[in-house]
Structure formats: C-alpha cells, structure tokens
C-alpha positions as CSV (number, residue, x, y, z in Angstrom):
1,M,31.4,-16.5,-24.7
2,M,34.8,-18.7,-25.8
3,N,36.2,-21.8,-23.9
4,K,37.3,-20.5,-20.6
5,V,40.5,-22.5,-18.6
6,L,40.0,-23.4,-15.1
7,Q,42.9,-23.3,-12.7
8,P,42.7,-23.8,-9.1
9,E,44.0,-20.7,-7.1
10,G,47.7,-21.7,-5.5
11,W,48.0,-24.8,-8.4
12,A,51.5,-24.4,-10.5
13,T,50.6,-23.1,-14.5
14,P,51.1,-26.3,-16.2
15,R,52.7,-25.9,-19.5
16,G,51.6,-27.0,-23.3
17,Y,48.2,-28.0,-21.2
18,S,45.2,-26.6,-18.6
19,N,43.9,-28.5,-16.2
20,G,39.7,-27.8,-17.5
21,I,38.0,-26.0,-19.7
22,E,35.2,-24.8,-19.3
23,A,32.3,-24.4,-22.2
24,R,29.2,-23.9,-23.6
25,G,28.3,-24.5,-27.2
26,R,28.1,-27.1,-30.5
27,Q,30.2,-30.2,-28.8
28,I,31.9,-31.8,-31.6
29,Y,33.7,-35.5,-31.1
30,V,37.1,-36.5,-32.9
31,G,37.9,-39.8,-33.3
32,G,41.7,-41.5,-32.6
33,Q,43.4,-39.4,-35.9
34,I,46.6,-41.0,-36.9
35,G,49.5,-39.3,-38.4
36,W,48.7,-40.3,-42.5
37,D,47.8,-38.2,-45.1
38,A,43.8,-38.3,-46.5
39,D,44.6,-41.0,-48.6
40,C,45.3,-43.8,-45.4
41,H,49.3,-43.2,-46.2
42,F,52.2,-43.2,-44.0
43,Q,54.1,-40.1,-45.0
44,S,57.0,-40.6,-42.3
45,D,57.7,-43.0,-39.6
46,D,58.9,-40.2,-37.4
47,L,57.3,-39.6,-34.5
48,V,57.2,-35.6,-33.9
49,Q,55.8,-36.3,-37.9
50,Q,53.0,-38.0,-37.3
51,V,52.4,-36.0,-34.8
52,Y,52.5,-32.9,-36.6
53,Q,49.8,-34.9,-38.9
54,A,48.3,-36.1,-36.7
55,L,46.7,-32.6,-35.1
56,R,46.5,-31.7,-38.7
57,N,43.9,-34.3,-39.3
58,A,41.8,-33.6,-35.8
59,V,42.1,-30.1,-36.9
60,D,40.4,-30.6,-39.8
61,V,37.4,-32.4,-38.6
62,V,36.8,-29.7,-36.4
63,K,36.4,-27.5,-39.4
64,A,34.4,-29.2,-41.2
65,A,32.1,-28.4,-38.3
66,G,32.8,-24.8,-38.8
67,G,35.5,-24.6,-35.9
68,G,39.1,-24.1,-35.3
69,P,41.8,-24.9,-32.9
70,E,40.8,-22.7,-30.5
71,H,38.2,-23.9,-29.8
72,V,39.5,-27.9,-28.6
73,T,38.6,-28.0,-25.0
74,R,40.1,-31.6,-25.0
75,M,42.8,-34.1,-26.4
76,T,44.0,-37.1,-25.5
77,W,47.0,-38.9,-27.0
78,Y,48.0,-42.2,-27.2
79,L,51.5,-43.4,-28.1
80,V,53.7,-46.3,-28.6
81,D,56.6,-44.7,-27.2
82,K,56.8,-42.6,-23.6
83,K,60.4,-42.0,-23.6
84,E,60.5,-41.0,-27.0
85,Y,57.3,-38.5,-26.7
86,V,59.2,-37.1,-23.5
87,A,62.8,-37.1,-25.7
88,R,61.6,-35.1,-28.2
89,L,59.1,-32.3,-26.5
90,K,60.3,-29.9,-27.7
91,E,59.8,-30.6,-31.4
92,I,57.0,-31.7,-31.0
93,G,55.6,-28.5,-29.0
94,I,57.2,-26.9,-32.6
95,A,54.3,-29.1,-34.3
96,Y,51.7,-28.1,-31.9
97,R,52.4,-24.5,-32.2
98,E,51.8,-24.9,-35.5
99,I,49.3,-26.4,-35.8
100,M,47.5,-25.3,-32.6
101,G,48.9,-21.9,-32.4
102,R,48.6,-21.0,-28.6
103,S,45.2,-22.8,-27.8
104,F,46.2,-25.1,-24.6
105,P,42.8,-27.7,-24.3
106,A,42.4,-30.0,-21.5
107,M,45.2,-32.6,-22.1
108,T,45.7,-36.3,-21.2
109,A,48.7,-38.6,-22.4
110,V,49.6,-42.1,-21.7
111,Q,51.8,-44.9,-22.9
112,V,49.7,-47.8,-24.7
113,A,51.1,-51.3,-26.1
114,A,49.8,-50.4,-29.3
115,L,47.8,-49.4,-31.8
116,V,45.7,-50.5,-34.8
117,E,47.5,-49.1,-37.6
118,D,51.2,-50.9,-37.0
119,E,53.5,-47.8,-38.3
120,A,51.5,-45.7,-36.4
121,K,53.7,-44.1,-33.7
122,V,50.5,-41.9,-31.9
123,E,46.7,-41.6,-32.1
124,I,45.1,-37.8,-31.0
125,E,41.3,-37.7,-30.4
126,I,39.6,-34.4,-28.9
127,T,36.2,-33.2,-28.3
128,A,35.7,-29.4,-29.5
129,V,33.5,-26.5,-28.8
130,I,31.5,-24.3,-31.0
131,P,29.9,-21.5,-29.5
132,D,26.5,-21.0,-30.4
C-alpha cells in the first residue's frame, strides 16, 4: 500500500503539504539535515540553495534505505529567519519540487533562534515509511 493522504471532510486543502499521512511499512527516521554537501562544506549561504541541499541530503538518506521522496510521510523544518522563508516561498517551492516531486508529506515549520552550525539557515528532519 502506498501512503494515503488524510484530509478531513470540509477542511481547506493545504498547499505544499498534507494535514496527515497514513502509511504501513519500514519506518525510516532521518536526523536533521542542513544545507551542506557530503563533505560537510556549505557551497552557499543562500536560503533557497540550502533548502535544496538539505532536502537532497534527507532524500539521499531515504534512498540508502531503498526508498524515495514518495515515501516521506513527515517533515519538520527549522528556520532561522521566518520572514526570509515566507518572502522566498515561490523559489523554495521550485527547489522542493525538484527534489520531492509532487510528494507533500505532513509538515511543520518553525523558527528557531539558531542552529548548531552557524552557517546553516535551515535544518530539515524527516520520517519515511517504505512499504514492506
């Protein structure tokens, strides 16, 4: 069974995420991924580029378990600047679709005072469920 989007009757359809996901299978928990490359170097201090890289890193971990973006059921985004995030949503959406396609998991985004790596502008953790 593939993951099923849960949409309560009468609720407005969310844009870019789901309110809930139903899934069965192997659970994959991916620790927070930031916008650096495989060698732990930041190639950019731009938020959109860091989102792209963080998503790519997270999906690469899921791929190591035999899954893909379509298996991601949940995401939490930690951002150091909510205003920049909101102002650049269109660009972030383009980067998101390049990595995630049309997969829209349950999602939370929060602003934090700082991330452990000073250069990081975003950290994304995900949960994926790969069908048995």
